[in-house]
TORPA-4810 file (N, C-alpha, C, O; in nm, 3 decimals):
<nodes>
NODE_1_-0.538_4.796_-3.552_-0.639_4.751_-3.460_-0.753_4.688_-3.530_-0.839_4.630_-3.464_X
NODE_2_-0.759_4.695_-3.656_-0.867_4.630_-3.734_-0.866_4.478_-3.714_-0.971_4.414_-3.707_X
NODE_3_-0.746_4.424_-3.704_-0.727_4.279_-3.693_-0.768_4.223_-3.553_-0.795_4.103_-3.538_X
NODE_4_-0.771_4.310_-3.456_-0.799_4.265_-3.321_-0.935_4.196_-3.310_-0.938_4.087_-3.253_X
NODE_5_-1.045_4.245_-3.357_-1.172_4.172_-3.352_-1.163_4.041_-3.433_-1.221_3.940_-3.394_X
NODE_6_-1.090_4.044_-3.547_-1.079_3.923_-3.627_-1.000_3.815_-3.547_-1.032_3.696_-3.551_X
NODE_7_-0.899_3.860_-3.478_-0.816_3.763_-3.399_-0.903_3.701_-3.287_-0.899_3.579_-3.267_X
NODE_8_-0.978_3.777_-3.218_-1.071_3.726_-3.114_-1.171_3.632_-3.173_-1.197_3.525_-3.118_X
NODE_9_-1.227_3.671_-3.283_-1.331_3.598_-3.350_-1.271_3.464_-3.395_-1.331_3.359_-3.373_X
NODE_10_-1.154_3.468_-3.456_-1.096_3.341_-3.510_-1.058_3.252_-3.393_-1.085_3.132_-3.397_X
NODE_11_-0.994_3.307_-3.288_-0.963_3.233_-3.170_-1.080_3.160_-3.111_-1.079_3.039_-3.086_X
NODE_12_-1.184_3.241_-3.088_-1.301_3.180_-3.033_-1.368_3.077_-3.127_-1.422_2.975_-3.081_X
NODE_13_-1.363_3.104_-3.253_-1.416_3.008_-3.348_-1.336_2.880_-3.353_-1.394_2.772_-3.355_X
NODE_14_-1.209_2.889_-3.355_-1.127_2.770_-3.355_-1.143_2.690_-3.234_-1.150_2.567_-3.239_X
NODE_15_-1.150_2.758_-3.122_-1.167_2.686_-2.998_-1.300_2.613_-2.990_-1.308_2.499_-2.945_X
NODE_16_-1.406_2.684_-3.037_-1.539_2.632_-3.037_-1.543_2.513_-3.136_-1.605_2.410_-3.108_X
NODE_17_-1.479_2.527_-3.247_-1.479_2.414_-3.348_-1.411_2.295_-3.291_-1.465_2.185_-3.298_X
NODE_18_-1.298_2.311_-3.235_-1.221_2.198_-3.179_-1.294_2.138_-3.057_-1.299_2.016_-3.042_X
NODE_19_-1.349_2.221_-2.971_-1.424_2.175_-2.858_-1.546_2.093_-2.906_-1.582_1.990_-2.849_X
NODE_20_-1.604_2.144_-3.009_-1.728_2.071_-3.064_-1.683_1.936_-3.117_-1.748_1.836_-3.089_X
NODE_21_-1.575_1.930_-3.190_-1.526_1.805_-3.244_-1.495_1.704_-3.136_-1.528_1.587_-3.150_X
NODE_22_-1.437_1.745_-3.034_-1.398_1.652_-2.931_-1.504_1.613_-2.836_-1.493_1.509_-2.770_X
NODE_23_-1.608_1.695_-2.827_-1.713_1.661_-2.730_-1.848_1.619_-2.800_-1.952_1.600_-2.735_X
NODE_24_-1.839_1.604_-2.932_-1.961_1.566_-3.008_-1.977_1.420_-3.006_-1.941_1.355_-2.907_X
NODE_25_-2.029_1.364_-3.111_-2.062_1.223_-3.128_-1.948_1.135_-3.088_-1.978_1.021_-3.053_X
NODE_26_-1.828_1.170_-3.088_-1.719_1.083_-3.055_-1.687_1.086_-2.908_-1.585_1.031_-2.865_X
NODE_27_-1.776_1.151_-2.830_-1.752_1.158_-2.687_-1.735_1.021_-2.617_-1.663_1.008_-2.518_X
NODE_28_-1.801_0.925_-2.670_-1.789_0.795_-2.602_-1.648_0.734_-2.639_-1.602_0.645_-2.568_X
NODE_29_-1.582_0.777_-2.744_-1.454_0.721_-2.782_-1.343_0.792_-2.711_-1.233_0.736_-2.703_X
NODE_30_-1.363_0.911_-2.660_-1.256_0.985_-2.589_-1.288_0.994_-2.441_-1.402_0.993_-2.396_X
NODE_31_-1.178_1.003_-2.370_-1.200_1.008_-2.220_-1.195_1.156_-2.173_-1.150_1.243_-2.249_X
NODE_32_-1.238_1.185_-2.055_-1.234_1.326_-2.012_-1.108_1.404_-2.014_-1.106_1.523_-2.046_X
NODE_33_-1.003_1.335_-1.978_-0.869_1.406_-1.977_-0.827_1.428_-2.119_-0.760_1.529_-2.144_X
NODE_34_-0.860_1.345_-2.213_-0.830_1.363_-2.349_-0.900_1.488_-2.403_-0.838_1.572_-2.469_X
NODE_35_-1.031_1.499_-2.373_-1.111_1.610_-2.416_-1.060_1.740_-2.351_-1.042_1.840_-2.420_X
NODE_36_-1.037_1.739_-2.224_-0.987_1.857_-2.152_-0.856_1.900_-2.205_-0.832_2.019_-2.227_X
NODE_37_-0.767_1.802_-2.228_-0.633_1.836_-2.281_-0.643_1.896_-2.418_-0.569_1.990_-2.449_X
NODE_38_-0.732_1.845_-2.503_-0.746_1.902_-2.637_-0.800_2.046_-2.633_-0.751_2.133_-2.705_X
NODE_39_-0.895_2.068_-2.554_-0.950_2.205_-2.545_-0.850_2.300_-2.487_-0.832_2.409_-2.541_X
NODE_40_-0.784_2.263_-2.378_-0.686_2.352_-2.318_-0.568_2.372_-2.416_-0.517_2.483_-2.427_X
NODE_41_-0.526_2.269_-2.487_-0.421_2.276_-2.582_-0.462_2.370_-2.704_-0.380_2.445_-2.759_X
NODE_42_-0.588_2.361_-2.741_-0.634_2.441_-2.859_-0.637_2.584_-2.813_-0.598_2.671_-2.891_X
NODE_43_-0.678_2.614_-2.697_-0.680_2.751_-2.654_-0.545_2.809_-2.641_-0.519_2.918_-2.691_X
NODE_44_-0.453_2.737_-2.574_-0.322_2.784_-2.553_-0.248_2.796_-2.690_-0.176_2.892_-2.715_X
NODE_45_-0.268_2.693_-2.779_-0.212_2.700_-2.908_-0.258_2.814_-2.993_-0.179_2.879_-3.062_X
NODE_46_-0.389_2.839_-2.988_-0.441_2.957_-3.066_-0.378_3.090_-3.012_-0.344_3.179_-3.090_X
NODE_47_-0.365_3.102_-2.881_-0.312_3.229_-2.834_-0.168_3.239_-2.877_-0.127_3.341_-2.933_X
NODE_48_-0.088_3.133_-2.852_0.055_3.135_-2.890_0.069_3.148_-3.043_0.149_3.227_-3.092_X
NODE_49_-0.010_3.069_-3.118_0.002_3.078_-3.262_-0.038_3.214_-3.315_0.020_3.263_-3.412_X
NODE_50_-0.140_3.278_-3.248_-0.178_3.415_-3.289_-0.064_3.512_-3.266_-0.032_3.594_-3.353_X
NODE_51_-0.001_3.503_-3.148_0.112_3.588_-3.120_0.228_3.571_-3.226_0.282_3.666_-3.283_X
NODE_52_0.258_3.443_-3.244_0.368_3.417_-3.343_0.324_3.459_-3.486_0.401_3.519_-3.561_X
NODE_53_0.202_3.424_-3.519_0.151_3.462_-3.659_0.147_3.615_-3.670_0.181_3.667_-3.776_X
NODE_54_0.109_3.689_-3.568_0.109_3.831_-3.569_0.245_3.887_-3.609_0.251_3.982_-3.686_X
NODE_55_0.348_3.831_-3.560_0.485_3.876_-3.585_0.518_3.870_-3.736_0.596_3.950_-3.787_X
NODE_56_0.457_3.771_-3.807_0.488_3.754_-3.950_0.367_3.809_-4.029_0.368_3.796_-4.152_X
NODE_57_0.271_3.866_-3.972_0.161_3.918_-4.045_0.054_3.816_-4.083_-0.036_3.845_-4.161_X
NODE_58_0.064_3.698_-4.029_-0.030_3.593_-4.063_-0.097_3.550_-3.932_-0.083_3.435_-3.892_X
NODE_59_-0.167_3.637_-3.865_-0.227_3.614_-3.738_-0.330_3.501_-3.743_-0.332_3.414_-3.655_X
NODE_60_-0.418_3.501_-3.849_-0.523_3.403_-3.865_-0.460_3.265_-3.884_-0.500_3.169_-3.819_X
NODE_61_-0.366_3.256_-3.971_-0.304_3.124_-3.998_-0.229_3.075_-3.876_-0.230_2.956_-3.846_X
NODE_62_-0.163_3.166_-3.807_-0.088_3.133_-3.684_-0.183_3.077_-3.579_-0.154_2.976_-3.516_X
NODE_63_-0.300_3.147_-3.562_-0.396_3.099_-3.465_-0.447_2.968_-3.500_-0.454_2.879_-3.415_X
NODE_64_-0.485_2.948_-3.626_-0.538_2.819_-3.668_-0.440_2.703_-3.652_-0.474_2.595_-3.603_X
NODE_65_-0.314_2.730_-3.696_-0.210_2.629_-3.676_-0.178_2.601_-3.534_-0.157_2.486_-3.497_X
NODE_66_-0.172_2.705_-3.453_-0.148_2.691_-3.309_-0.262_2.616_-3.243_-0.238_2.530_-3.159_X
NODE_67_-0.389_2.646_-3.279_-0.503_2.578_-3.213_-0.502_2.429_-3.254_-0.529_2.342_-3.171_X
NODE_68_-0.471_2.401_-3.378_-0.466_2.261_-3.426_-0.361_2.185_-3.350_-0.386_2.082_-3.288_X
NODE_69_-0.237_2.243_-3.355_-0.126_2.173_-3.286_-0.154_2.164_-3.140_-0.132_2.057_-3.082_X
NODE_70_-0.201_2.268_-3.074_-0.225_2.261_-2.930_-0.332_2.160_-2.898_-0.323_2.093_-2.795_X
NODE_71_-0.435_2.145_-2.983_-0.534_2.044_-2.960_-0.478_1.905_-2.964_-0.509_1.820_-2.881_X
NODE_72_-0.395_1.885_-3.065_-0.335_1.751_-3.081_-0.241_1.716_-2.967_-0.249_1.606_-2.913_X
NODE_73_-0.151_1.809_-2.929_-0.059_1.785_-2.821_-0.138_1.772_-2.688_-0.109_1.682_-2.608_X
NODE_74_-0.239_1.861_-2.662_-0.317_1.851_-2.546_-0.395_1.722_-2.536_-0.403_1.662_-2.429_X
NODE_75_-0.453_1.679_-2.649_-0.524_1.549_-2.653_-0.436_1.433_-2.621_-0.476_1.339_-2.553_X
NODE_76_-0.309_1.440_-2.673_-0.216_1.331_-2.651_-0.173_1.321_-2.502_-0.156_1.213_-2.447_X
NODE_77_-0.156_1.438_-2.442_-0.118_1.443_-2.299_-0.236_1.392_-2.215_-0.218_1.314_-2.121_X
NODE_78_-0.356_1.439_-2.252_-0.477_1.395_-2.180_-0.503_1.248_-2.194_-0.543_1.180_-2.100_X
NODE_79_-0.478_1.199_-2.314_-0.494_1.059_-2.343_-0.401_0.971_-2.259_-0.440_0.867_-2.207_X
NODE_80_-0.278_1.018_-2.249_-0.177_0.947_-2.166_-0.231_0.938_-2.019_-0.231_0.832_-1.956_X
NODE_81_-0.275_1.050_-1.971_-0.332_1.052_-1.833_-0.451_0.951_-1.822_-0.461_0.875_-1.726_X
NODE_82_-0.539_0.954_-1.921_-0.652_0.860_-1.923_-0.598_0.713_-1.920_-0.651_0.628_-1.848_X
NODE_83_-0.492_0.687_-2.000_-0.439_0.553_-2.007_-0.383_0.509_-1.879_-0.405_0.396_-1.838_X
NODE_84_-0.309_0.596_-1.812_-0.256_0.564_-1.677_-0.364_0.537_-1.579_-0.356_0.442_-1.501_X
NODE_85_-0.466_0.622_-1.581_-0.579_0.597_-1.486_-0.649_0.460_-1.514_-0.691_0.388_-1.423_X
NODE_86_-0.657_0.431_-1.644_-0.721_0.305_-1.678_-0.641_0.191_-1.636_-0.696_0.092_-1.587_X
NODE_87_-0.511_0.198_-1.653_-0.415_0.093_-1.602_-0.426_0.074_-1.451_-0.430_-0.039_-1.403_X
NODE_88_-0.432_0.182_-1.379_-0.444_0.175_-1.223_-0.573_0.109_-1.194_-0.577_0.022_-1.107_X
NODE_89_-0.682_0.144_-1.259_-0.813_0.087_-1.232_-0.811_-0.066_-1.268_-0.865_-0.147_-1.193_X
NODE_90_-0.751_-0.101_-1.378_-0.738_-0.241_-1.419_-0.658_-0.318_-1.318_-0.702_-0.425_-1.275_X
NODE_91_-0.538_-0.269_-1.275_-0.460_-0.335_-1.174_-0.529_-0.351_-1.041_-0.511_-0.451_-0.973_X
NODE_92_-0.610_-0.250_-1.003_-0.686_-0.257_-0.881_-0.791_-0.369_-0.894_-0.806_-0.454_-0.806_X
NODE_93_-0.860_-0.366_-1.003_-0.970_-0.467_-1.030_-0.907_-0.609_-1.030_-0.968_-0.702_-0.976_X
NODE_94_-0.792_-0.627_-1.087_-0.731_-0.760_-1.090_-0.693_-0.800_-0.947_-0.714_-0.915_-0.908_X
NODE_95_-0.637_-0.703_-0.865_-0.597_-0.738_-0.729_-0.720_-0.768_-0.651_-0.713_-0.862_-0.571_X
NODE_96_-0.827_-0.706_-0.662_-0.955_-0.730_-0.595_-1.010_-0.869_-0.633_-1.059_-0.944_-0.548_X
NODE_97_-1.001_-0.901_-0.763_-1.049_-1.030_-0.809_-0.966_-1.141_-0.758_-1.017_-1.246_-0.721_X
NODE_98_-0.833_-1.118_-0.754_-0.737_-1.224_-0.696_-0.766_-1.246_-0.550_-0.774_-1.359_-0.503_X
NODE_99_-0.783_-1.140_-0.480_-0.808_-1.148_-0.336_-0.940_-1.222_-0.314_-0.946_-1.309_-0.227_X
NODE_100_-1.044_-1.191_-0.387_-1.171_-1.260_-0.373_-1.158_-1.408_-0.413_-1.220_-1.493_-0.351_X
NODE_101_-1.077_-1.441_-0.517_-1.061_-1.579_-0.557_-0.991_-1.657_-0.450_-1.032_-1.768_-0.417_X
NODE_102_-0.885_-1.599_-0.394_-0.809_-1.667_-0.289_-0.895_-1.686_-0.160_-0.881_-1.788_-0.092_X
NODE_103_-0.980_-1.592_-0.130_-1.073_-1.603_-0.014_-1.171_-1.714_-0.042_-1.201_-1.795_0.046_X
NODE_104_-1.221_-1.719_-0.163_-1.319_-1.831_-0.199_-1.251_-1.963_-0.193_-1.309_-2.060_-0.143_X
NODE_105_-1.125_-1.971_-0.244_-1.050_-2.103_-0.237_-1.026_-2.144_-0.092_-1.039_-2.262_-0.057_X
NODE_106_-0.991_-2.047_-0.007_-0.973_-2.078_0.136_-1.103_-2.127_0.198_-1.103_-2.226_0.272_X
NODE_107_-1.211_-2.059_0.169_-1.339_-2.111_0.221_-1.378_-2.247_0.171_-1.432_-2.329_0.245_X
NODE_108_-1.349_-2.271_0.043_-1.378_-2.404_-0.014_-1.292_-2.517_0.053_-1.341_-2.627_0.080_X
NODE_109_-1.168_-2.485_0.079_-1.076_-2.572_0.147_-1.122_-2.603_0.288_-1.120_-2.718_0.333_X
NODE_110_-1.164_-2.498_0.356_-1.218_-2.508_0.491_-1.345_-2.597_0.494_-1.359_-2.685_0.579_X
NODE_111_-1.436_-2.572_0.399_-1.556_-2.645_0.391_-1.523_-2.802_0.361_-1.585_-2.893_0.416_X
NODE_112_-1.428_-2.820_0.275_-1.386_-2.956_0.240_-1.332_-3.032_0.369_-1.367_-3.147_0.398_X
NODE_113_-1.248_-2.959_0.442_-1.192_-3.013_0.567_-1.303_-3.048_0.667_-1.295_-3.152_0.732_X
NODE_114_-1.401_-2.967_0.678_-1.512_-2.993_0.766_-1.589_-3.114_0.722_-1.633_-3.195_0.803_X
NODE_115_-1.605_-3.125_0.584_-1.681_-3.240_0.532_-1.614_-3.374_0.550_-1.683_-3.475_0.563_X
NODE_116_-1.478_-3.378_0.551_-1.407_-3.502_0.561_-1.368_-3.532_0.713_-1.288_-3.621_0.743_X
NODE_117_-1.429_-3.453_0.803_-1.410_-3.488_0.941_-1.302_-3.401_1.011_-1.287_-3.406_1.133_X
NODE_118_-1.229_-3.324_0.933_-1.137_-3.230_0.987_-1.204_-3.092_1.001_-1.288_-3.052_0.920_X
NODE_119_-1.164_-3.026_1.103_-1.225_-2.893_1.110_-1.114_-2.791_1.128_-1.000_-2.824_1.161_X
NODE_120_-1.150_-2.671_1.105_-1.057_-2.560_1.126_-1.008_-2.560_1.270_-0.891_-2.530_1.297_X
NODE_121_-1.097_-2.594_1.362_-1.058_-2.594_1.505_-0.953_-2.693_1.536_-0.887_-2.676_1.639_X
NODE_122_-0.929_-2.796_1.459_-0.831_-2.893_1.492_-0.693_-2.825_1.496_-0.615_-2.859_1.585_X
NODE_123_-0.659_-2.739_1.412_-0.532_-2.663_1.413_-0.523_-2.577_1.537_-0.420_-2.567_1.603_X
NODE_124_-0.636_-2.517_1.563_-0.634_-2.435_1.689_-0.618_-2.522_1.814_-0.550_-2.481_1.908_X
NODE_125_-0.675_-2.635_1.817_-0.655_-2.730_1.925_-0.510_-2.771_1.943_-0.453_-2.772_2.052_X
NODE_126_-0.455_-2.806_1.825_-0.315_-2.848_1.822_-0.225_-2.732_1.876_-0.135_-2.754_1.956_X
NODE_127_-0.252_-2.617_1.832_-0.177_-2.495_1.877_-0.190_-2.477_2.025_-0.092_-2.454_2.096_X
NODE_128_-0.315_-2.488_2.073_-0.338_-2.469_2.214_-0.267_-2.583_2.298_-0.212_-2.556_2.404_X
NODE_129_-0.270_-2.707_2.249_-0.203_-2.817_2.321_-0.057_-2.788_2.321_0.006_-2.804_2.425_X
NODE_130_0.002_-2.746_2.209_0.149_-2.722_2.203_0.181_-2.614_2.303_0.279_-2.627_2.376_X
NODE_131_0.102_-2.504_2.310_0.132_-2.398_2.406_0.114_-2.444_2.549_0.194_-2.406_2.634_X
NODE_132_0.013_-2.524_2.581_-0.007_-2.573_2.717_0.110_-2.661_2.755_0.162_-2.649_2.865_X
NODE_133_0.152_-2.750_2.665_0.265_-2.838_2.698_0.397_-2.757_2.718_0.481_-2.793_2.801_X
NODE_134_0.412_-2.650_2.642_0.527_-2.564_2.655_0.522_-2.497_2.793_0.624_-2.488_2.862_X
NODE_135_0.407_-2.452_2.834_0.392_-2.384_2.964_0.413_-2.479_3.073_0.475_-2.443_3.173_X
NODE_136_0.364_-2.603_3.061_0.377_-2.706_3.161_0.531_-2.738_3.170_0.584_-2.751_3.280_X
NODE_137_0.599_-2.750_3.058_0.737_-2.780_3.067_0.819_-2.671_3.137_0.918_-2.697_3.205_X
NODE_138_0.773_-2.552_3.116_0.836_-2.432_3.180_0.815_-2.441_3.334_0.906_-2.418_3.414_X
NODE_139_0.692_-2.476_3.369_0.660_-2.494_3.513_0.748_-2.606_3.575_0.800_-2.592_3.685_X
NODE_140_0.761_-2.713_3.501_0.844_-2.834_3.555_0.988_-2.786_3.567_1.056_-2.823_3.662_X
NODE_141_1.037_-2.703_3.469_1.170_-2.660_3.475_1.195_-2.566_3.601_1.293_-2.579_3.674_X
NODE_142_1.099_-2.472_3.617_1.108_-2.381_3.730_1.101_-2.461_3.862_1.175_-2.434_3.956_X
NODE_143_1.013_-2.557_3.865_1.011_-2.637_3.992_1.136_-2.714_4.023_1.178_-2.728_4.138_X
NODE_144_1.198_-2.766_3.910_1.325_-2.835_3.928_1.431_-2.739_3.975_1.511_-2.773_4.062_X
NODE_145_1.435_-2.619_3.919_1.538_-2.519_3.963_1.508_-2.486_4.110_1.600_-2.473_4.191_X
NODE_146_1.379_-2.471_4.146_1.343_-2.436_4.285_1.380_-2.545_4.376_1.430_-2.517_4.485_X
NODE_147_1.360_-2.666_4.340_1.397_-2.782_4.429_1.551_-2.787_4.439_1.605_-2.814_4.546_X
NODE_148_1.617_-2.761_4.334_1.770_-2.766_4.343_1.813_-2.649_4.419_1.913_-2.664_4.489_X
NODE_149_1.752_-2.534_4.417_1.793_-2.419_4.493_1.769_-2.443_4.644_1.851_-2.406_4.729_X
NODE_150_1.651_-2.509_4.675_1.613_-2.543_4.811_1.717_-2.641_4.867_1.766_-2.625_4.979_X
NODE_151_1.749_-2.742_4.787_1.844_-2.850_4.830_1.980_-2.787_4.857_2.046_-2.824_4.954_X
NODE_152_2.025_-2.690_4.771_2.150_-2.623_4.790_2.144_-2.540_4.915_2.240_-2.540_4.993_X
NODE_153_2.034_-2.468_4.939_2.022_-2.388_5.056_2.027_-2.469_5.185_2.088_-2.429_5.284_X
NODE_154_1.958_-2.589_5.181_1.967_-2.680_5.294_2.112_-2.733_5.318_2.159_-2.742_5.432_X
NODE_155_2.178_-2.767_5.207_2.314_-2.807_5.217_2.402_-2.700_5.279_2.483_-2.725_5.368_X
NODE_156_2.381_-2.577_5.227_2.455_-2.464_5.275_2.432_-2.439_5.430_2.525_-2.413_5.507_X
NODE_157_2.301_-2.449_5.470_2.275_-2.434_5.610_2.336_-2.547_5.687_2.384_-2.523_5.798_X
NODE_158_2.336_-2.670_5.638_2.391_-2.791_5.704_2.536_-2.770_5.723_2.588_-2.798_5.830_X
NODE_159_2.611_-2.719_5.616_2.758_-2.703_5.625_2.787_-2.586_5.720_2.887_-2.592_5.793_X
NODE_160_2.708_-2.481_5.724_2.734_-2.369_5.815_2.708_-2.420_5.962_2.782_-2.387_6.055_X
NODE_161_2.603_-2.498_5.977_2.583_-2.559_6.111_2.698_-2.649_6.156_2.739_-2.645_6.272_X
NODE_162_2.748_-2.728_6.065_2.858_-2.823_6.097_2.978_-2.739_6.128_3.051_-2.769_6.222_X
NODE_163_3.003_-2.629_6.049_3.116_-2.537_6.073_3.101_-2.479_6.211_3.194_-2.486_6.291_X
NODE_164_2.984_-2.422_6.242_2.964_-2.359_6.371_2.986_-2.462_6.485_3.047_-2.429_6.587_X
NODE_165_2.936_-2.582_6.467_2.948_-2.684_6.568_3.095_-2.722_6.587_3.142_-2.745_6.698_X
NODE_166_3.166_-2.726_6.474_3.308_-2.761_6.478_3.390_-2.649_6.543_3.481_-2.678_6.620_X
NODE_167_3.360_-2.526_6.515_3.430_-2.413_6.578_3.400_-2.406_6.730_3.488_-2.379_6.812_X
NODE_168_3.274_-2.432_6.762_3.235_-2.433_6.900_3.311_-2.544_6.977_3.358_-2.525_7.089_X
NODE_169_3.320_-2.658_6.911_3.397_-2.772_6.975_3.541_-2.734_6.985_3.604_-2.763_7.086_X
NODE_170_3.597_-2.669_6.881_3.736_-2.627_6.879_3.764_-2.527_6.996_3.862_-2.537_7.069_X
NODE_171_3.670_-2.431_7.009_3.683_-2.331_7.116_3.675_-2.396_7.257_3.748_-2.358_7.349_X
NODE_172_3.584_-2.492_7.272_3.567_-2.560_7.394_3.696_-2.638_7.429_3.738_-2.643_7.544_X
NODE_173_3.756_-2.698_7.328_3.883_-2.775_7.356_3.992_-2.679_7.386_4.072_-2.706_7.476_X
NODE_174_4.000_-2.573_7.321_4.107_-2.472_7.344_4.093_-2.415_7.490_4.192_-2.396_7.561_X
NODE_175_3.977_-2.393_7.525_3.951_-2.331_7.667_3.961_-2.438_7.770_3.950_-2.409_7.889_X
NODE_176_3.980_-2.550_7.732_3.996_-2.660_7.835_3.866_-2.703_7.897_3.866_-2.743_8.014_X
NODE_177_3.770_-2.697_7.837_3.645_-2.735_7.906_3.604_-2.873_7.859_3.502_-2.925_7.903_X
</nodes>
């Protein structure tokens, strides 16, 4: 049990040293996830290294090696996360810039059309004219169908009247009148 205070002291010292290294003057060179990954890796590595080192009687060396290895692996994992976030932010910024550029180009094209006597409303007028003409053509088609239906109804009525007249005449002749 004599080694227990030394283990805690070494673990805390290693973690503090590594944390200080990653968060000191180089802080502007490393990103938050890199720092957090290094610290978490150092702590986990020191604990695991201490356990493994204790099995071989080299607790101090195991903790130090574990802390160093954990810090490196944790920093690499955190750095990868920072890199992915940076890529996403870059792609988002490029998309926003592209959208803004396309919007500006469309506005410039619209302003040019207005300057040369064309206006944005011209297309709207053409679309409205096309829709009005299509609606008028539909009305004309429906009126033609209606007129044809009325004509056919009149013809049907005329033929029914002729049939009725012919049957009445046939009945009158049969009855001898």
